[in-house]
N, CA, C and O of each residue as an XYZ file, in Angstrom:
512
protein
N     -54.803    100.060    -50.868
C     -55.070     99.807    -49.277
C     -54.693     98.148    -49.328
O     -54.920     97.562    -48.270
N     -54.330     97.604    -50.062
C     -53.734     96.252    -49.974
C     -52.221     96.330    -49.908
O     -51.513     95.715    -49.111
N     -51.832     97.149    -50.831
C     -50.507     97.321    -51.009
C     -50.121     97.948    -49.431
O     -49.318     97.293    -48.766
N     -50.595     98.995    -48.944
C     -50.361     99.459    -47.531
C     -50.293     98.242    -46.349
O     -49.519     98.206    -45.392
N     -51.445     97.158    -46.745
C     -51.175     96.431    -45.427
C     -50.174     95.334    -45.481
O     -49.706     94.647    -44.573
N     -49.904     95.331    -47.080
C     -48.529     94.435    -46.908
C     -47.363     94.828    -46.826
O     -46.436     94.049    -46.603
N     -47.154     96.568    -47.051
C     -45.984     96.825    -46.648
C     -45.894     97.028    -45.252
O     -44.799     96.907    -44.703
N     -46.976     97.343    -44.566
C     -47.174     97.352    -43.179
C     -46.564     95.750    -42.268
O     -45.718     95.792    -41.374
N     -47.045     94.812    -42.629
C     -46.831     93.668    -42.468
C     -45.325     93.106    -42.610
O     -44.816     92.314    -41.816
N     -44.685     93.656    -43.772
C     -43.387     93.297    -44.025
C     -42.623     94.121    -43.191
O     -41.561     93.674    -42.758
N     -43.129     95.686    -42.780
C     -42.182     96.310    -42.036
C     -42.247     95.753    -40.505
O     -41.171     95.449    -39.990
N     -43.174     95.635    -39.916
C     -43.347     94.748    -38.965
C     -42.535     93.436    -38.923
O     -42.049     93.182    -37.821
N     -42.351     92.751    -39.695
C     -41.821     91.399    -39.839
C     -40.193     91.998    -39.729
O     -39.322     91.653    -38.931
N     -40.140     92.763    -40.553
C     -37.988     93.567    -40.564
C     -38.109     93.978    -39.218
O     -37.068     93.754    -38.601
N     -39.085     94.547    -38.470
C     -38.878     95.365    -37.113
C     -38.626     94.225    -35.962
O     -37.627     94.221    -35.243
N     -39.684     93.258    -35.895
C     -39.519     92.165    -35.141
C     -38.136     91.377    -35.446
O     -37.855     90.511    -34.619
N     -37.534     91.500    -36.167
C     -36.106     90.409    -36.756
C     -35.218     91.259    -36.377
O     -34.140     90.748    -36.075
N     -35.292     92.359    -36.289
C     -33.895     93.523    -35.714
C     -33.719     93.255    -34.273
O     -32.606     92.903    -33.882
N     -34.693     93.384    -33.445
C     -34.037     93.075    -32.073
C     -33.473     91.706    -31.700
O     -32.795     91.576    -30.680
N     -33.789     90.520    -32.641
C     -33.179     89.117    -32.301
C     -31.584     89.597    -32.932
O     -30.644     89.321    -32.186
N     -31.301     90.177    -34.038
C     -30.012     90.235    -34.564
C     -29.381     91.303    -33.529
O     -28.157     91.269    -33.661
N     -29.739     92.160    -32.629
C     -28.993     92.800    -32.044
C     -28.582     92.054    -30.574
O     -27.498     92.162    -30.000
N     -29.839     91.215    -30.099
C     -29.438     90.235    -28.979
C     -28.156     89.078    -29.379
O     -27.464     88.587    -28.487
N     -28.000     88.800    -30.575
C     -26.803     87.802    -31.117
C     -25.620     88.728    -31.132
O     -24.515     88.394    -30.705
N     -25.915     89.978    -31.671
C     -24.295     90.749    -31.762
C     -24.127     91.041    -30.432
O     -22.970     90.734    -30.144
N     -24.770     91.529    -29.374
C     -24.409     91.838    -28.095
C     -23.976     90.422    -27.379
O     -22.992     90.604    -26.662
N     -24.302     89.466    -27.377
C     -23.843     88.361    -26.655
C     -22.130     88.165    -27.526
O     -20.997     88.198    -27.046
N     -22.654     87.944    -29.094
C     -21.116     87.797    -29.342
C     -20.222     88.890    -29.077
O     -19.035     88.723    -29.358
N     -20.626     90.061    -28.544
C     -19.390     91.284    -28.205
C     -19.195     90.486    -26.973
O     -18.138     89.868    -27.103
N     -19.598     90.302    -26.155
C     -19.577     90.078    -24.756
C     -18.322     88.751    -24.838
O     -17.261     88.837    -24.220
N     -18.669     87.633    -25.660
C     -17.938     86.396    -25.708
C     -16.848     86.934    -26.227
O     -15.805     86.563    -25.689
N     -16.738     87.761    -27.183
C     -15.362     88.375    -27.688
C     -14.486     89.067    -26.637
O     -13.278     88.861    -26.518
N     -15.246     89.947    -25.849
C     -14.509     90.588    -24.685
C     -13.905     89.660    -23.747
O     -12.823     89.851    -23.192
N     -14.682     88.604    -23.588
C     -14.468     87.647    -22.483
C     -13.005     86.873    -22.720
O     -12.066     86.753    -21.932
N     -13.151     86.402    -24.069
C     -12.234     85.772    -24.558
C     -10.857     86.385    -24.841
O      -9.782     85.803    -24.694
N     -11.073     87.870    -25.344
C      -9.929     88.611    -25.291
C      -9.171     88.639    -23.933
O      -7.965     88.400    -23.871
N      -9.925     88.938    -22.859
C      -9.452     89.301    -21.468
C      -9.015     87.915    -21.111
O      -8.135     88.115    -20.274
N      -9.105     86.927    -21.235
C      -8.489     85.349    -20.868
C      -7.301     85.283    -21.460
O      -6.272     84.965    -20.864
N      -7.381     85.642    -22.935
C      -6.252     85.542    -23.610
C      -4.888     86.618    -23.011
O      -3.715     86.252    -22.934
N      -5.304     87.707    -22.714
C      -4.520     88.607    -22.062
C      -4.066     88.068    -20.763
O      -2.846     87.951    -20.647
N      -4.728     87.754    -19.867
C      -4.442     87.172    -18.491
C      -3.686     85.918    -18.676
O      -2.769     85.901    -17.856
N      -3.692     84.998    -19.320
C      -2.852     84.116    -19.611
C      -1.565     84.379    -20.415
O      -0.643     83.564    -20.447
N      -1.550     85.473    -21.015
C      -0.566     85.819    -21.639
C       0.458     86.756    -20.640
O       1.675     86.844    -20.809
N      -0.211     87.341    -19.710
C       0.276     87.857    -18.604
C       0.959     87.045    -17.616
O       2.034     87.386    -17.121
N       0.210     85.735    -17.257
C       0.650     84.854    -16.569
C       2.330     84.202    -16.861
O       3.355     84.014    -16.206
N       1.832     84.014    -18.293
C       3.060     83.200    -18.898
C       4.198     84.010    -18.889
O       5.286     83.477    -18.673
N       4.104     85.528    -19.143
C       5.200     86.261    -18.912
C       5.563     86.495    -17.669
O       6.734     86.869    -17.592
N       4.802     86.388    -16.308
C       5.474     86.260    -15.147
C       6.497     85.183    -14.793
O       7.599     85.373    -14.277
N       5.822     83.749    -15.241
C       6.544     82.826    -15.209
C       7.929     82.741    -15.857
O       8.939     82.179    -15.434
N       7.778     83.278    -16.733
C       9.163     82.932    -17.923
C       9.909     83.929    -16.994
O      10.844     83.354    -16.438
N       9.812     85.080    -16.688
C      10.422     86.138    -15.943
C      11.032     85.538    -14.600
O      12.192     85.730    -14.237
N      10.151     84.837    -13.964
C      10.275     84.705    -12.500
C      11.625     83.354    -12.955
O      12.733     83.399    -12.421
N      11.284     82.342    -13.904
C      12.148     81.171    -13.964
C      13.634     81.754    -14.206
O      14.603     81.190    -13.698
N      13.783     83.036    -15.095
C      14.726     83.644    -15.515
C      15.980     83.828    -14.365
O      17.166     83.504    -14.311
N      14.708     84.761    -13.206
C      15.325     85.247    -12.084
C      15.849     84.142    -11.257
O      16.971     84.147    -10.751
N      14.924     83.133    -11.137
C      15.410     82.037    -10.684
C      17.002     81.051    -10.796
O      17.695     80.442     -9.981
N      17.069     81.349    -12.430
C      18.332     80.780    -12.959
C      19.325     81.530    -12.472
O      20.298     80.970    -11.968
N      19.244     82.984    -12.546
C      20.011     83.972    -12.365
C      20.621     83.990    -11.003
O      21.820     84.266    -10.990
N      19.953     83.713     -9.658
C      20.044     83.266     -8.560
C      20.946     82.163     -8.420
O      22.137     82.341     -8.169
N      20.450     81.065     -8.566
C      21.190     79.768     -8.846
C      22.588     79.954     -8.919
O      23.398     79.613     -8.058
N      22.877     80.623    -10.204
C      23.990     80.664    -11.120
C      24.955     81.498     -9.426
O      25.828     80.920     -8.779
N      24.447     82.791     -9.167
C      25.195     83.232     -8.054
C      25.608     82.356     -7.052
O      26.765     82.491     -6.655
N      24.925     81.505     -6.567
C      25.152     81.063     -5.649
C      26.208     79.509     -5.895
O      26.725     78.873     -4.977
N      26.267     79.314     -6.793
C      27.553     78.053     -7.161
C      28.379     78.392     -6.758
O      28.846     77.536     -6.007
N      29.227     79.677     -6.811
C      30.513     79.568     -5.989
C      30.504     79.705     -4.471
O      31.471     79.558     -3.724
N      29.732     79.892     -4.267
C      29.543     79.904     -2.364
C      29.063     78.305     -2.006
O      29.365     77.654     -1.006
N      28.307     77.941     -3.030
C      28.297     76.408     -2.615
C      29.480     75.307     -3.077
O      29.609     74.232     -2.491
N      30.164     75.638     -3.987
C      31.594     75.237     -4.093
C      32.473     75.178     -3.044
O      33.120     74.218     -2.627
N      32.404     76.717     -2.530
C      33.314     76.784     -1.323
C      32.856     76.289     -0.041
O      33.677     75.992      0.827
N      31.687     76.185      0.133
C      31.125     75.295      1.296
C      31.264     73.836      1.002
O      31.237     73.211      2.062
N      31.399     73.078     -0.015
C      31.810     71.926     -0.016
C      33.022     71.604      0.053
O      33.263     70.397      0.040
N      34.197     72.596      0.151
C      35.272     72.227      0.213
C      35.827     72.455      1.745
O      36.900     71.990      2.127
N      35.058     73.133      2.458
C      35.076     73.648      3.816
C      34.364     72.148      4.386
O      34.695     71.649      5.462
N      33.454     71.608      3.568
C      32.701     70.587      4.659
C      33.783     69.479      4.359
O      33.894     68.783      5.368
N      34.745     68.990      3.204
C      35.413     68.197      2.884
C      36.548     68.294      4.064
O      36.995     67.326      4.678
N      36.890     69.557      4.238
C      38.154     69.965      4.882
C      37.623     69.535      6.449
O      38.404     68.968      7.212
N      36.411     69.815      6.802
C      36.073     69.370      8.233
C      35.918     68.260      8.167
O      36.699     67.737      8.962
N      35.166     67.314      7.511
C      35.241     65.692      7.508
C      36.536     65.329      7.457
O      36.817     64.437      8.258
N      37.444     65.731      6.766
C      39.156     65.075      7.071
C      39.835     65.504      8.395
O      40.668     64.774      8.932
N      39.476     66.670      8.903
C      40.010     66.844     10.409
C      39.110     65.833     11.142
O      39.710     64.896     11.669
N      38.162     65.857     11.228
C      36.892     65.132     12.157
C      37.392     63.923     12.347
O      37.505     63.486     13.492
N      37.790     63.149     11.187
C      38.385     61.517     10.799
C      39.539     61.485     11.512
O      39.630     60.592     12.354
N      40.596     62.370     11.357
C      41.777     62.362     11.912
C      41.371     62.485     13.404
O      41.366     61.375     13.937
N      41.076     63.357     14.125
C      41.043     63.596     15.107
C      40.247     62.238     16.051
O      40.600     61.854     17.166
N      38.979     61.633     15.129
C      38.785     60.513     15.679
C      39.659     59.180     15.855
O      39.422     58.231     16.603
N      40.895     59.385     14.834
C      41.583     58.345     14.672
C      42.310     58.642     16.041
O      42.241     57.893     17.015
N      43.025     59.840     15.998
C      43.521     59.787     17.554
C      43.099     59.686     18.940
O      43.806     59.411     19.909
N      41.686     59.978     18.909
C      40.938     59.392     19.912
C      40.837     57.996     20.141
O      40.582     57.528     21.251
N      41.029     57.325     19.131
C      41.082     55.585     19.169
C      42.449     55.181     19.521
O      42.662     54.027     19.893
N      43.368     56.026     19.431
C      44.720     55.376     19.659
C      44.883     56.010     21.179
O      45.982     55.966     21.731
N      43.941     56.494     21.707
C      44.312     57.095     23.385
C      44.654     58.699     23.646
O      45.174     59.246     24.619
N      44.146     59.246     22.367
C      44.841     60.738     22.883
C      43.632     61.486     23.837
O      42.424     61.363     23.633
N      44.084     62.066     24.624
C      42.769     62.533     25.811
C      42.430     63.673     25.069
O      41.201     63.712     25.115
N      42.789     64.510     24.489
C      42.301     65.683     24.115
C      41.454     65.504     22.837
O      40.361     66.063     22.747
N      41.863     64.860     22.015
C      40.708     64.408     20.769
C      39.827     63.621     21.393
O      38.711     63.600     20.874
N      40.011     62.866     22.496
C      38.444     62.051     23.162
C      37.584     63.416     23.743
O      36.354     63.459     23.703
N      38.318     64.375     24.215
C      37.772     65.378     24.765
C      36.735     66.039     23.572
O      35.516     66.174     23.668
N      37.474     66.350     22.598
C      37.122     66.899     21.281
C      35.670     66.023     20.778
O      34.580     66.575     20.634
N      35.856     64.958     20.614
C      35.068     63.986     20.240
C      33.713     64.002     20.649
O      32.662     63.994     20.008
N      34.060     64.036     22.281
C      32.927     64.157     22.939
C      32.228     65.235     23.206
O      31.055     65.178     23.576
N      32.675     65.979     23.096
C      31.840     67.018     22.930
C      31.148     67.591     21.479
O      30.001     68.040     21.465
N      31.679     67.543     20.722
C      31.129     67.122     19.501
C      29.683     66.285     19.367
O      28.667     66.669     18.788
N      29.845     65.348     19.896
C      29.125     64.388     19.953
C      27.891     64.733     20.673
O      26.819     64.401     20.166
N      27.922     65.559     22.147
C      26.927     66.247     22.741
C      26.321     67.287     22.170
O      25.240     67.689     22.599
N      26.959     67.872     21.098
C      26.576     68.935     20.397
C      25.504     68.652     19.160
O      24.618     69.345     18.660
N      26.008     67.275     18.893
C      24.969     66.637     17.924
C      25.991     67.027     16.375
O      25.502     66.950     15.248
N      27.206     67.368     16.600
C      27.820     67.226     15.388
C      28.352     65.750     14.906
O      29.249     65.269     15.598
N      28.015     65.201     14.100
C      28.117     63.971     13.691
C      29.746     63.536     13.390
O      30.210     64.002     12.349
N      30.498     62.825     14.079
C      31.869     63.055     13.390
C      32.065     61.496     12.289
O      32.811     61.409     11.313
N      31.213     60.493     12.796
C      31.318     59.287     11.752
C      32.055     58.709     12.670
O      32.652     59.104     13.672
N      31.851     57.331     11.948
C      32.382     56.045     12.721
C      33.750     55.947     12.134
O      34.051     55.953     10.941
N      34.688     55.835     13.394
C      36.355     55.535     12.970
C      36.343     54.702     12.170
O      35.321     54.016     12.181
N      37.409     54.346     11.121
C      37.556     52.993     10.184
C      37.516     51.865     11.103
O      36.835     50.939     10.660
N      38.220     51.581     12.651
C      38.420     50.742     13.280
C      37.300     50.234     13.987
O      37.435     49.170     14.591
N      35.748     51.088     14.009
C      34.673     50.595     14.475
C      33.687     50.500     13.600
O      32.528     50.457     14.012
N      33.945     50.457     12.372
C      33.058     50.210     11.312
C      32.390     48.596     11.323
O      33.198     47.671     11.403
N      31.285     48.357     11.262
C      30.633     46.707     11.294
C      31.114     46.428     10.018
O      30.947     47.181      9.059
N      31.769     45.255      9.977
C      31.882     44.474      8.601
C      30.657     44.255      7.876
O      29.755     43.769      8.557
N      30.348     44.532      6.447
C      29.305     44.648      5.756
C      29.455     43.083      5.337
O      30.563     42.550      5.271
N      28.426     42.500      5.103
C      27.997     41.399      4.359
C      27.553     41.468      3.369
O      26.682     42.298      3.110
N      28.095     40.467      2.361
C      27.797     40.713      1.236
C      26.044     39.960      0.513
O      25.489     39.992     -0.586
N      25.704     39.326      1.949
C      24.566     38.591      1.708
C      23.299     39.216      1.851
O      22.193     38.736      1.603
N      23.719     40.842      2.467
C      22.697     41.521      3.038
C      22.180     42.574      1.728
O      21.164     43.262      1.823
N      22.873     42.564      0.776
C      22.366     43.119     -0.729
C      21.154     42.613     -1.264
O      21.268     41.390     -1.343
N      20.054     42.991     -1.665
C      18.700     42.380     -2.064
C      19.401     41.996     -3.478
O      20.288     42.540     -4.136
N      18.455     40.571     -3.704
C      18.818     40.210     -5.149
C      17.534     40.593     -5.754
O      16.518     40.672     -5.064
N      17.540     40.880     -7.261
C      16.618     41.060     -8.239
C      16.715     39.930     -9.122
O      17.769     39.416     -9.496
N      15.684     39.614     -9.398
C      15.057     38.749    -10.578
C      15.073     39.114    -11.401
O      14.605     38.498    -12.358
């Protein structure tokens, strides 16, 4: 009988210890699932960012030719407006009318070379 009571005590001790092991194992499984899902989510986000970055680079490369053409047209327009402003300063009535209309519409022609204020060398800030 003493053996039976000892065996019963050992069985109860083992039975009590097993549920604690299950709870620990269950929480580690939940933690593992959470970590794996976070790793997958961050991996997916990183992949999406890399893909978007390459798409943006491709779009920028496709727009380069259009930007170069617009720069050429802008330079041509500025040259034309500068020469028109010079004609207006010389007294050409048509050129004055064009310049006035452009200024009314908000297109900046710029200051003609004769009208530029003299730059003062003293106005530059001196650094110590």
